[in-house]
N, CA, C and O atoms as a GROMACS GRO file, in nm:
protein
  424
    1MET      N    1  -2.206  -0.838   0.357
    1MET     CA    2  -2.120  -0.721   0.347
    1MET      C    3  -2.167  -0.614   0.446
    1MET      O    4  -2.281  -0.617   0.493
    2SER      N    5  -2.080  -0.523   0.475
    2SER     CA    6  -2.111  -0.419   0.572
    2SER      C    7  -2.187  -0.304   0.506
    2SER      O    8  -2.221  -0.309   0.388
    3THR      N    9  -2.212  -0.201   0.585
    3THR     CA   10  -2.287  -0.086   0.536
    3THR      C   11  -2.210  -0.014   0.426
    3THR      O   12  -2.089  -0.032   0.409
    4LYS      N   13  -2.283   0.068   0.351
    4LYS     CA   14  -2.221   0.144   0.243
    4LYS      C   15  -2.122   0.245   0.299
    4LYS      O   16  -2.149   0.310   0.400
    5ARG      N   17  -2.010   0.258   0.233
    5ARG     CA   18  -1.910   0.357   0.270
    5ARG      C   19  -1.849   0.410   0.142
    5ARG      O   20  -1.868   0.354   0.034
    6LYS      N   21  -1.777   0.516   0.155
    6LYS     CA   22  -1.715   0.579   0.039
    6LYS      C   23  -1.614   0.483  -0.024
    6LYS      O   24  -1.533   0.422   0.046
    7ARG      N   25  -1.622   0.471  -0.154
    7ARG     CA   26  -1.527   0.386  -0.226
    7ARG      C   27  -1.396   0.460  -0.242
    7ARG      O   28  -1.393   0.573  -0.292
    8MET      N   29  -1.288   0.397  -0.202
    8MET     CA   30  -1.158   0.463  -0.203
    8MET      C   31  -1.064   0.407  -0.310
    8MET      O   32  -0.975   0.477  -0.357
    9PHE      N   33  -1.083   0.282  -0.347
    9PHE     CA   34  -0.988   0.215  -0.435
    9PHE      C   35  -1.048   0.172  -0.568
    9PHE      O   36  -0.983   0.101  -0.645
   10SER      N   37  -1.170   0.212  -0.597
   10SER     CA   38  -1.242   0.162  -0.715
   10SER      C   39  -1.163   0.181  -0.845
   10SER      O   40  -1.150   0.088  -0.924
   11LYS      N   41  -1.112   0.300  -0.866
   11LYS     CA   42  -1.040   0.328  -0.990
   11LYS      C   43  -0.917   0.238  -1.004
   11LYS      O   44  -0.894   0.179  -1.109
   12GLU      N   45  -0.838   0.228  -0.896
   12GLU     CA   46  -0.717   0.147  -0.900
   12GLU      C   47  -0.750  -0.001  -0.917
   12GLU      O   48  -0.683  -0.071  -0.993
   13LEU      N   49  -0.853  -0.048  -0.846
   13LEU     CA   50  -0.890  -0.188  -0.856
   13LEU      C   51  -0.940  -0.222  -0.996
   13LEU      O   52  -0.912  -0.330  -1.048
   14LYS      N   53  -1.012  -0.131  -1.056
   14LYS     CA   54  -1.061  -0.151  -1.193
   14LYS      C   55  -0.943  -0.173  -1.288
   14LYS      O   56  -0.946  -0.263  -1.372
   15HIS      N   57  -0.840  -0.090  -1.274
   15HIS     CA   58  -0.721  -0.104  -1.359
   15HIS      C   59  -0.646  -0.232  -1.327
   15HIS      O   60  -0.596  -0.299  -1.418
   16MET      N   61  -0.638  -0.267  -1.200
   16MET     CA   62  -0.570  -0.391  -1.162
   16MET      C   63  -0.644  -0.513  -1.217
   16MET      O   64  -0.583  -0.607  -1.267
   17MET      N   65  -0.776  -0.510  -1.206
   17MET     CA   66  -0.856  -0.621  -1.258
   17MET      C   67  -0.832  -0.638  -1.408
   17MET      O   68  -0.816  -0.750  -1.455
   18PHE      N   69  -0.830  -0.528  -1.481
   18PHE     CA   70  -0.804  -0.535  -1.624
   18PHE      C   71  -0.664  -0.590  -1.650
   18PHE      O   72  -0.644  -0.672  -1.739
   19GLY      N   73  -0.567  -0.543  -1.571
   19GLY     CA   74  -0.430  -0.589  -1.586
   19GLY      C   75  -0.413  -0.738  -1.560
   19GLY      O   76  -0.322  -0.802  -1.613
   20PHE      N   77  -0.501  -0.793  -1.477
   20PHE     CA   78  -0.495  -0.936  -1.446
   20PHE      C   79  -0.591  -1.018  -1.531
   20PHE      O   80  -0.616  -1.135  -1.501
   21GLY      N   81  -0.645  -0.957  -1.638
   21GLY     CA   82  -0.720  -1.035  -1.735
   21GLY      C   83  -0.870  -1.013  -1.738
   21GLY      O   84  -0.938  -1.076  -1.818
   22ASP      N   85  -0.923  -0.926  -1.655
   22ASP     CA   86  -1.067  -0.897  -1.659
   22ASP      C   87  -1.095  -0.805  -1.778
   22ASP      O   88  -1.003  -0.758  -1.844
   23VAL      N   89  -1.221  -0.780  -1.803
   23VAL     CA   90  -1.260  -0.688  -1.910
   23VAL      C   91  -1.223  -0.545  -1.872
   23VAL      O   92  -1.202  -0.516  -1.754
   24ARG      N   93  -1.217  -0.457  -1.970
   24ARG     CA   94  -1.178  -0.318  -1.944
   24ARG      C   95  -1.274  -0.250  -1.848
   24ARG      O   96  -1.232  -0.170  -1.764
   25GLU      N   97  -1.403  -0.280  -1.858
   25GLU     CA   98  -1.505  -0.221  -1.770
   25GLU      C   99  -1.572  -0.333  -1.690
   25GLU      O  100  -1.678  -0.380  -1.729
   26PRO      N  101  -1.511  -0.376  -1.579
   26PRO     CA  102  -1.572  -0.484  -1.501
   26PRO      C  103  -1.702  -0.439  -1.435
   26PRO      O  104  -1.728  -0.319  -1.420
   27LEU      N  105  -1.782  -0.536  -1.397
   27LEU     CA  106  -1.908  -0.506  -1.329
   27LEU      C  107  -1.882  -0.428  -1.201
   27LEU      O  108  -1.785  -0.453  -1.130
   28HIS      N  109  -1.970  -0.333  -1.173
   28HIS     CA  110  -1.956  -0.254  -1.050
   28HIS      C  111  -1.962  -0.345  -0.927
   28HIS      O  112  -1.895  -0.320  -0.827
   29GLU      N  113  -2.043  -0.450  -0.936
   29GLU     CA  114  -2.055  -0.544  -0.824
   29GLU      C  115  -1.921  -0.613  -0.797
   29GLU      O  116  -1.885  -0.637  -0.682
   30SER      N  117  -1.848  -0.646  -0.904
   30SER     CA  118  -1.717  -0.710  -0.889
   30SER      C  119  -1.618  -0.615  -0.822
   30SER      O  120  -1.544  -0.654  -0.733
   31ILE      N  121  -1.618  -0.491  -0.867
   31ILE     CA  122  -1.529  -0.391  -0.808
   31ILE      C  123  -1.565  -0.369  -0.662
   31ILE      O  124  -1.476  -0.362  -0.577
   32ASP      N  125  -1.695  -0.360  -0.633
   32ASP     CA  126  -1.739  -0.339  -0.495
   32ASP      C  127  -1.698  -0.455  -0.405
   32ASP      O  128  -1.652  -0.434  -0.292
   33LEU      N  129  -1.714  -0.578  -0.454
   33LEU     CA  130  -1.676  -0.696  -0.376
   33LEU      C  131  -1.526  -0.695  -0.349
   33LEU      O  132  -1.482  -0.715  -0.235
   34LEU      N  133  -1.448  -0.672  -0.452
   34LEU     CA  134  -1.303  -0.670  -0.436
   34LEU      C  135  -1.260  -0.558  -0.342
   34LEU      O  136  -1.171  -0.577  -0.259
   35GLU      N  137  -1.323  -0.442  -0.354
   35GLU     CA  138  -1.289  -0.332  -0.266
   35GLU      C  139  -1.323  -0.365  -0.121
   35GLU      O  140  -1.247  -0.331  -0.030
   36GLU      N  141  -1.434  -0.431  -0.100
   36GLU     CA  142  -1.473  -0.472   0.036
   36GLU      C  143  -1.369  -0.568   0.094
   36GLU      O  144  -1.330  -0.556   0.210
   37LEU      N  145  -1.324  -0.663   0.013
   37LEU     CA  146  -1.222  -0.759   0.058
   37LEU      C  147  -1.090  -0.688   0.089
   37LEU      O  148  -1.026  -0.717   0.190
   38VAL      N  149  -1.050  -0.597   0.003
   38VAL     CA  150  -0.926  -0.521   0.025
   38VAL      C  151  -0.937  -0.439   0.153
   38VAL      O  152  -0.845  -0.437   0.235
   39PHE      N  153  -1.050  -0.372   0.170
   39PHE     CA  154  -1.071  -0.289   0.289
   39PHE      C  155  -1.066  -0.374   0.415
   39PHE      O  156  -1.002  -0.335   0.513
   40GLU      N  157  -1.132  -0.490   0.414
   40GLU     CA  158  -1.131  -0.579   0.530
   40GLU      C  159  -0.990  -0.629   0.560
   40GLU      O  160  -0.950  -0.637   0.676
   41PHE      N  161  -0.913  -0.662   0.454
   41PHE     CA  162  -0.776  -0.708   0.473
   41PHE      C  163  -0.691  -0.598   0.538
   41PHE      O  164  -0.619  -0.623   0.634
   42ILE      N  165  -0.701  -0.477   0.485
   42ILE     CA  166  -0.624  -0.365   0.540
   42ILE      C  167  -0.664  -0.338   0.685
   42ILE      O  168  -0.579  -0.316   0.770
   43GLN      N  169  -0.793  -0.342   0.711
   43GLN     CA  170  -0.844  -0.318   0.846
   43GLN      C  171  -0.791  -0.425   0.942
   43GLN      O  172  -0.746  -0.393   1.052
   44GLU      N  173  -0.798  -0.551   0.901
   44GLU     CA  174  -0.752  -0.661   0.985
   44GLU      C  175  -0.601  -0.652   1.011
   44GLU      O  176  -0.557  -0.669   1.125
   45MET      N  177  -0.524  -0.626   0.907
   45MET     CA  178  -0.379  -0.617   0.923
   45MET      C  179  -0.340  -0.499   1.010
   45MET      O  180  -0.248  -0.509   1.092
   46THR      N  181  -0.409  -0.388   0.994
   46THR     CA  182  -0.380  -0.270   1.076
   46THR      C  183  -0.410  -0.298   1.223
   46THR      O  184  -0.333  -0.260   1.311
   47LEU      N  185  -0.522  -0.363   1.249
   47LEU     CA  186  -0.559  -0.397   1.386
   47LEU      C  187  -0.455  -0.491   1.448
   47LEU      O  188  -0.412  -0.470   1.562
   48LYS      N  189  -0.416  -0.594   1.374
   48LYS     CA  190  -0.316  -0.688   1.424
   48LYS      C  191  -0.182  -0.619   1.448
   48LYS      O  192  -0.115  -0.643   1.548
   49ALA      N  193  -0.142  -0.532   1.355
   49ALA     CA  194  -0.015  -0.460   1.370
   49ALA      C  195  -0.020  -0.368   1.491
   49ALA      O  196   0.079  -0.353   1.563
   50ALA      N  197  -0.135  -0.307   1.515
   50ALA     CA  198  -0.150  -0.221   1.632
   50ALA      C  199  -0.139  -0.303   1.760
   50ALA      O  200  -0.081  -0.256   1.858
   51GLN      N  201  -0.193  -0.423   1.760
   51GLN     CA  202  -0.183  -0.510   1.877
   51GLN      C  203  -0.038  -0.551   1.902
   51GLN      O  204   0.008  -0.553   2.016
   52VAL      N  205   0.033  -0.583   1.795
   52VAL     CA  206   0.175  -0.619   1.807
   52VAL      C  207   0.255  -0.500   1.857
   52VAL      O  208   0.343  -0.515   1.942
   53SER      N  209   0.225  -0.383   1.805
   53SER     CA  210   0.302  -0.263   1.842
   53SER      C  211   0.270  -0.215   1.983
   53SER      O  212   0.349  -0.141   2.042
   54ASN      N  213   0.157  -0.256   2.037
   54ASN     CA  214   0.120  -0.216   2.174
   54ASN      C  215   0.227  -0.257   2.274
   54ASN      O  216   0.248  -0.189   2.375
   55LYS      N  217   0.294  -0.366   2.248
   55LYS     CA  218   0.398  -0.414   2.339
   55LYS      C  219   0.514  -0.316   2.346
   55LYS      O  220   0.579  -0.301   2.450
   56ARG      N  221   0.539  -0.247   2.234
   56ARG     CA  222   0.646  -0.148   2.228
   56ARG      C  223   0.593  -0.008   2.250
   56ARG      O  224   0.666   0.083   2.291
   57GLY      N  225   0.465   0.010   2.223
   57GLY     CA  226   0.405   0.141   2.240
   57GLY      C  227   0.413   0.230   2.118
   57GLY      O  228   0.373   0.346   2.124
   58LYS      N  229   0.466   0.177   2.009
   58LYS     CA  230   0.482   0.259   1.889
   58LYS      C  231   0.458   0.174   1.765
   58LYS      O  232   0.518   0.068   1.748
   59PHE      N  233   0.369   0.220   1.678
   59PHE     CA  234   0.337   0.151   1.554
   59PHE      C  235   0.448   0.177   1.453
   59PHE      O  236   0.481   0.292   1.426
   60GLN      N  237   0.505   0.070   1.397
   60GLN     CA  238   0.612   0.085   1.298
   60GLN      C  239   0.588  -0.007   1.179
   60GLN      O  240   0.511  -0.102   1.187
   61THR      N  241   0.655   0.023   1.071
   61THR     CA  242   0.646  -0.058   0.950
   61THR      C  243   0.682  -0.204   0.979
   61THR      O  244   0.622  -0.296   0.923
   62GLU      N  245   0.778  -0.223   1.067
   62GLU     CA  246   0.823  -0.357   1.101
   62GLU      C  247   0.711  -0.443   1.159
   62GLU      O  248   0.716  -0.566   1.149
   63ASP      N  249   0.611  -0.380   1.218
   63ASP     CA  250   0.498  -0.455   1.272
   63ASP      C  251   0.420  -0.524   1.159
   63ASP      O  252   0.375  -0.637   1.175
   64LEU      N  253   0.405  -0.457   1.047
   64LEU     CA  254   0.338  -0.518   0.932
   64LEU      C  255   0.426  -0.626   0.870
   64LEU      O  256   0.376  -0.732   0.829
   65VAL      N  257   0.555  -0.601   0.862
   65VAL     CA  258   0.648  -0.702   0.809
   65VAL      C  259   0.642  -0.827   0.896
   65VAL      O  260   0.642  -0.939   0.845
   66PHE      N  261   0.636  -0.809   1.027
   66PHE     CA  262   0.627  -0.920   1.121
   66PHE      C  263   0.503  -1.005   1.094
   66PHE      O  264   0.509  -1.128   1.100
   67LEU      N  265   0.392  -0.941   1.064
   67LEU     CA  266   0.267  -1.013   1.043
   67LEU      C  267   0.267  -1.099   0.917
   67LEU      O  268   0.199  -1.201   0.913
   68VAL      N  269   0.342  -1.060   0.815
   68VAL     CA  270   0.343  -1.136   0.690
   68VAL      C  271   0.466  -1.226   0.678
   68VAL      O  272   0.489  -1.284   0.572
   69ARG      N  273   0.544  -1.236   0.782
   69ARG     CA  274   0.671  -1.308   0.776
   69ARG      C  275   0.657  -1.455   0.736
   69ARG      O  276   0.750  -1.511   0.678
   70LYS      N  277   0.544  -1.518   0.764
   70LYS     CA  278   0.526  -1.660   0.733
   70LYS      C  279   0.467  -1.683   0.594
   70LYS      O  280   0.450  -1.798   0.552
   71ASP      N  281   0.435  -1.577   0.524
   71ASP     CA  282   0.382  -1.586   0.388
   71ASP      C  283   0.489  -1.529   0.295
   71ASP      O  284   0.496  -1.407   0.275
   72PRO      N  285   0.572  -1.616   0.236
   72PRO     CA  286   0.686  -1.569   0.156
   72PRO      C  287   0.649  -1.471   0.046
   72PRO      O  288   0.721  -1.374   0.023
   73LYS      N  289   0.538  -1.495  -0.023
   73LYS     CA  290   0.498  -1.405  -0.131
   73LYS      C  291   0.473  -1.264  -0.079
   73LYS      O  292   0.524  -1.166  -0.135
   74LYS      N  293   0.396  -1.254   0.027
   74LYS     CA  294   0.366  -1.122   0.084
   74LYS      C  295   0.490  -1.061   0.145
   74LYS      O  296   0.516  -0.942   0.129
   75TYR      N  297   0.567  -1.143   0.216
   75TYR     CA  298   0.686  -1.092   0.284
   75TYR      C  299   0.784  -1.029   0.185
   75TYR      O  300   0.827  -0.915   0.204
   76TYR      N  301   0.818  -1.102   0.080
   76TYR     CA  302   0.916  -1.049  -0.015
   76TYR      C  303   0.861  -0.931  -0.094
   76TYR      O  304   0.936  -0.843  -0.135
   77ARG      N  305   0.730  -0.929  -0.116
   77ARG     CA  306   0.671  -0.814  -0.184
   77ARG      C  307   0.678  -0.690  -0.095
   77ARG      O  308   0.708  -0.581  -0.142
   78VAL      N  309   0.650  -0.708   0.033
   78VAL     CA  310   0.659  -0.595   0.128
   78VAL      C  311   0.802  -0.543   0.133
   78VAL      O  312   0.824  -0.422   0.128
   79ILE      N  313   0.898  -0.634   0.142
   79ILE     CA  314   1.039  -0.594   0.146
   79ILE      C  315   1.076  -0.518   0.018
   79ILE      O  316   1.143  -0.415   0.024
   80GLU      N  317   1.032  -0.570  -0.096
   80GLU     CA  318   1.061  -0.504  -0.224
   80GLU      C  319   1.000  -0.363  -0.228
   80GLU      O  320   1.066  -0.269  -0.271
   81LEU      N  321   0.876  -0.349  -0.185
   81LEU     CA  322   0.811  -0.218  -0.186
   81LEU      C  323   0.878  -0.121  -0.090
   81LEU      O  324   0.889  -0.002  -0.120
   82LEU      N  325   0.923  -0.170   0.025
   82LEU     CA  326   0.994  -0.083   0.120
   82LEU      C  327   1.126  -0.035   0.061
   82LEU      O  328   1.163   0.081   0.078
   83ARG      N  329   1.198  -0.124  -0.007
   83ARG     CA  330   1.324  -0.085  -0.072
   83ARG      C  331   1.299   0.019  -0.181
   83ARG      O  332   1.372   0.117  -0.193
   84MET      N  333   1.196  -0.005  -0.261
   84MET     CA  334   1.163   0.090  -0.368
   84MET      C  335   1.125   0.225  -0.309
   84MET      O  336   1.159   0.329  -0.365
   85ASN      N  337   1.054   0.223  -0.198
   85ASN     CA  338   1.015   0.348  -0.133
   85ASN      C  339   1.139   0.425  -0.088
   85ASN      O  340   1.146   0.547  -0.104
   86GLU      N  341   1.236   0.355  -0.032
   86GLU     CA  342   1.361   0.420   0.010
   86GLU      C  343   1.436   0.477  -0.109
   86GLU      O  344   1.490   0.588  -0.102
   87GLU      N  345   1.441   0.402  -0.219
   87GLU     CA  346   1.507   0.451  -0.340
   87GLU      C  347   1.439   0.577  -0.392
   87GLU      O  348   1.506   0.672  -0.433
   88LEU      N  349   1.307   0.577  -0.391
   88LEU     CA  350   1.233   0.696  -0.436
   88LEU      C  351   1.261   0.816  -0.346
   88LEU      O  352   1.275   0.928  -0.395
   89LYS      N  353   1.269   0.793  -0.215
   89LYS     CA  354   1.299   0.902  -0.122
   89LYS      C  355   1.437   0.960  -0.151
   89LYS      O  356   1.455   1.082  -0.154
   90LYS      N  357   1.535   0.871  -0.173
   90LYS     CA  358   1.672   0.917  -0.202
   90LYS      C  359   1.677   0.994  -0.334
   90LYS      O  360   1.742   1.098  -0.343
   91ALA      N  361   1.609   0.942  -0.435
   91ALA     CA  362   1.608   1.009  -0.565
   91ALA      C  363   1.541   1.145  -0.556
   91ALA      O  364   1.589   1.242  -0.615
   92LYS      N  365   1.433   1.153  -0.482
   92LYS     CA  366   1.362   1.281  -0.465
   92LYS      C  367   1.450   1.380  -0.391
   92LYS      O  368   1.456   1.498  -0.426
   93LYS      N  369   1.519   1.332  -0.288
   93LYS     CA  370   1.607   1.419  -0.211
   93LYS      C  371   1.721   1.471  -0.299
   93LYS      O  372   1.753   1.589  -0.297
   94ALA      N  373   1.781   1.382  -0.378
   94ALA     CA  374   1.889   1.421  -0.467
   94ALA      C  375   1.839   1.521  -0.571
   94ALA      O  376   1.908   1.618  -0.603
   95PHE      N  377   1.721   1.498  -0.624
   95PHE     CA  378   1.662   1.589  -0.722
   95PHE      C  379   1.636   1.726  -0.659
   95PHE      O  380   1.665   1.829  -0.719
   96ASP      N  381   1.580   1.726  -0.538
   96ASP     CA  382   1.552   1.852  -0.468
   96ASP      C  383   1.681   1.929  -0.440
   96ASP      O  384   1.685   2.051  -0.455
   97GLU      N  385   1.787   1.857  -0.399
   97GLU     CA  386   1.915   1.921  -0.371
   97GLU      C  387   1.974   1.981  -0.497
   97GLU      O  388   2.032   2.090  -0.494
   98THR      N  389   1.961   1.911  -0.610
   98THR     CA  390   2.011   1.960  -0.738
   98THR      C  391   1.937   2.088  -0.778
   98THR      O  392   1.998   2.183  -0.825
   99ASN      N  393   1.807   2.089  -0.758
   99ASN     CA  394   1.727   2.208  -0.792
   99ASN      C  395   1.766   2.326  -0.705
   99ASN      O  396   1.772   2.439  -0.754
  100VAL      N  397   1.793   2.304  -0.577
  100VAL     CA  398   1.832   2.412  -0.487
  100VAL      C  399   1.966   2.469  -0.532
  100VAL      O  400   1.984   2.591  -0.534
  101GLU      N  401   2.062   2.382  -0.568
  101GLU     CA  402   2.193   2.427  -0.613
  101GLU      C  403   2.180   2.508  -0.742
  101GLU      O  404   2.248   2.610  -0.758
  102GLU      N  405   2.095   2.465  -0.833
  102GLU     CA  406   2.076   2.537  -0.959
  102GLU      C  407   2.014   2.674  -0.934
  102GLU      O  408   2.053   2.772  -0.997
  103GLU      N  409   1.919   2.682  -0.843
  103GLU     CA  410   1.854   2.809  -0.812
  103GLU      C  411   1.952   2.905  -0.745
  103GLU      O  412   1.948   3.026  -0.770
  104GLU      N  413   2.040   2.851  -0.661
  104GLU     CA  414   2.137   2.936  -0.592
  104GLU      C  415   2.241   2.991  -0.689
  104GLU      O  416   2.292   3.101  -0.668
  105SER      N  417   2.272   2.917  -0.795
  105SER     CA  418   2.373   2.962  -0.891
  105SER      C  419   2.318   3.066  -0.988
  105SER      O  420   2.395   3.129  -1.061
  106LEU      N  421   2.188   3.085  -0.990
  106LEU     CA  422   2.130   3.184  -1.082
  106LEU      C  423   2.143   3.322  -1.031
  106LEU      O  424   2.099   3.416  -1.096
   0.00000   0.00000   0.00000
């Protein structure tokens, strides 16, 4: 493993591990190992996406989608998360517009 660095995902990984059948309080070593793997995966995917985007000169979400295109599980999950993100943006915008209209009518 690499040098010590600040843990960024420990809390979330702990909850995910429990959700997938681990004990409520998993070993710190298990969380650290999983976090290291997640960090390496994110780092590797980001580097590859940056290399792909270099041809266009601009990093885009589609670069990550391109990288997982041959892994159906990852591909469809990415597509699903992107759709959900768009829905959340639209809902937030509609909510914000409704609040502005209500404030203006007061």
